[in-house]
Steps between C-alpha positions, in 0.01 A plus 500: 500500500202532267431812295186573296478789253217614278483746213284607208665576165371551146170316546635221715511415868819347636583310817845390605563263790864456599669309780848467639480122531717222365407563136422247230783313324531585129436140397154512665379848401348387167293228676357681803161555331467133395225314686637283780861616454688489828849446630355387832417144600138583589195369319473668158145635542636744758682682219229649281520861624721653232337299221152612606619860543652494150170378355299772675740771384486379137119464515482872583734601214786553742872436487736367764876517515726345763857594580708320756854504625596202715598622845345845446129449434223487244262755349176445312372780277135472397332732251131524409318727258310765694121449488311783338176403670389255764493138384227394745235747603 
């Protein structure tokens, strides 16, 4: 099951994406945003998604936090500062 929640608090916009999947083992959690990190035997260039996402979030002054419990699921919490005016008109 996948759950997506959004909220606005104190000048920030928040998005949380949570699943009830297999979770991420503790020994891997600190590396999931590293380019090419994978526990799979596929070609490494297939594993850029989280690294690219992390870069985009940081480029927009955002924060990301991940929590995972093996066997219960994973949640990603992303927070951005709310824009006061349109960036591109």
